[in-house]
N, C-alpha and C positions, 0 to 999 in steps of 0.2 A: 821801501814804503814810504810814503809822505806823512811826515808827522802833522796830525789835525792842529791848526791855529785856533786860537779863541779869537772871535769876532769881538773887537775892541770898541769902544764908544765914550764918550763923555758921560761923566756920573750921571745918574737919573733918566736914562733913556728910557723911552717908551714909544711903542708903535701906534699905527693907525690914527695918525694926523695931530698928536699933542707934540707941540715945538721942543726939539731936542736942546734949541740954544746955542749950546757949544760943541755940536757935534763935528766931528773932524774928519769921517770917512767920506771920501768922494771917488768915484771912478773914473769920471772924465773921459770916457770911453767915446771913440769918434763912433759916428754911424755907419753902421754895417749891417749884414743880414741876422748875426747873432749876437746876443748879449756876450762880450769877451770875457773869458775866464783867464783869472791871475794865474801865472805860470812860475813855475820855479826853473833853475837854471838848467835843469834838465828837459824842459818842456811839460812836465807833467802838471796838472790842475793844482792849486794850491787847496789843500782840504782845510775844513774849518768846522768847528761845533756847531752841530745842528742846536736849536732853540730846544730846550727842554720839554718844552710844552708842544713842541711838533713831534718830538718821540712819544711823549704821552698819547699824542693822537693816534700816533703807527700802532700802539698797543690795541687801540680800542677798534681801529679802521684798517683791516687788513689790505683794502683797495690802495691806500694812501703810500704805503712802502713797501708792498710785495715785489716780488721781481718782475719783469718784462709783462705784460697782459697785453698781447698783441692784440691790435683792433683789426675791424673788418678794412677793405680796399677803400680808400674815400679819395676822391679827387679835392684838389684846392679850393676849388670853389663850394663845395659841399662843405669843406672842412671850415671855413670861413663863414659860411652861413649858419653852421651850427653854433661857430664860438659868439655869433654876433646875438643869435637867439637865446642861448644860455645865459650871456652876460646881463642883457635886457631881463630875461625873466628874474633871476635871481635877485637883480637890484631892484625890481619892481615891487616883488613878494616880502622882502626883507628890510626890516626896519634897523637903523644902526644904534647900539646901546653899547655899552661897556660892559666887559666881564664883571666888574663890579657890581653892576646894576643888575646882571642877568644871573650872575651866579655867586656875588659875594667874594669872588676870588681875582686877585691882581690879573692873572693870565689863566687862559683856559681856552685851548684850540678845540673847537668841535663844529659840528654842524648847527645852523642856526635854530635854535630853541624856539619853538611857537612865533616864527617869522621875526624873531630878534637875534641879532648878532654883531659882533665887530668885523673888522677886515678879513683877519685870517679866517673866520666863519665865512664868511662870501666866498673865499677862495676855495675853502674843502666843499662847499655846494657845488659850485662851478666845478671843480675837480671831479667830482662823483657823476654829475650829470652828462659830461663829455665821455668820461668812461662808460657809462651807461649808453651812450649815443655810437660807440664803437670807435673813439679815439683811443691810438696806442698809447699805453702809458708812458712810454720814451718820449712822446710828444708833449708830454704835460709835466711844469716843474712848479714849484712854489717858490717866490723869492721874496726878498726882502730890500726896500731901495728908502732913499730920502725922497720925498716929494717936493713940491716946487715951493712948499714953505719950509723946507729943511727939518720935516717931521720922518720918522720911521713909519714904514707902510708896508703891508703885505699883499703882493698881486699874484696872479697865475699867468704862468707864461705858457703859451703855445707855440710849439715849434712848427712852423709853416712853412710849407717850399719856398714863400716869397720874403721869409725871414720872422725872426720873433716876434708874435703878438703878444699885448697885454691886456688882460681881462681884469677891470679896475671897478670897485664898487662906488668910487667918484667920479666914472665916467660912463655914460651910456653907452657907447660905442668902443669896440676894439681899436687898439692904436699900435702902429711899431714901435717897439721899445724905445727907440731914439728920438719918437716925435713926443715921448710923455713927458720930456723935460724932468725925468726922474733922474737920480744917480743910483746905480744898482750896486748894492752892498756884496749880496750872496745869493746862491740859489742852489735848490736841489739837484742832484746828479741824475743824469740819464741812465747811467749802468749801475747805480747802488742808491736805491729810491731813500733809503734812510740816511745817506750821506749829502754832505754840501760842500760847495767849493766856493769860493770868493770870485768875485766879479773883478775886472781889472781896473785900477791897480788895488791889490790887497788892502783891507783897512788898516789905517795908520794905528799904531800902538798906544795906547794910552789906558790908563786904569779901568778894567770893566766894569760893567754894572751888573748887579746882583741878578743874573738871567737878563732874557729878552722880554720885557713885558711888551704886550701886544694892547692896545685898547683903543676904541673909537674916539674921535676927535667931539670936542664939545659941542658942533654944530655941523650940520652938511655944509660941505662947501667944496664945488668943483675946481679940479686944477685950473692953473692960470693961462687960461684959453681966451677965444674971443669972448667980450660981453655976451653976446647972444647965444653963444654955447655954454659959458658958465650958468647964465641965467637959465636955461634950461636944464642943466644938470642938478640946479639947485632946486627946480619945481619936481623935477625927478625924485630927488632923495627925500622932499617933504612929503611926496606922496607914499613913502614908504621905500625908497631904494637903497 
């Protein structure tokens, strides 16, 4: 059995867009169909400790961490269309706020409350809608990455036949994982939905922060893409996405 490692970041780490400053974890993975997992010398995925707030959410939402939930037969074009529709829908109807603003807590994973939430809340809403649309749970995974600003960020991964696609509250459309500019750190397992594995290479060891805190950025900001696309996404987020 592979011992679960602890995701380790520089002190003061927070998620969903606040700058990490001295973050040290980088994936450096080359583009490919799937986000590469870190491997042990025997070829096993490197297990890491799941965020405690994620496990708390599992206790409240059976669909998030239950075993395989087989979906219906969906062709790749329909799957992509569903992903795009769900990503836009959730981004449009949800306003980004911190857990502190919403619940008075540093970290709380839940479905958006009264149309408000932070990055992992967007992820959970999209996860549930795609399951309800018939997507197999094995094709969905929560992931944590460093965004283009060097900030920890939660996104939803869709295992599509063409490769892993990312549903992101900072972008209005889905993107292949290697085109996001993100450095992936860890993600939910396919075969054990409560378990997490490290992306390759595994996060570098430094003193761990006291839990993985996830909260919204101070303002709406699109990823560092073309000026026109960035402005489009800023407008989208300003309207409540």
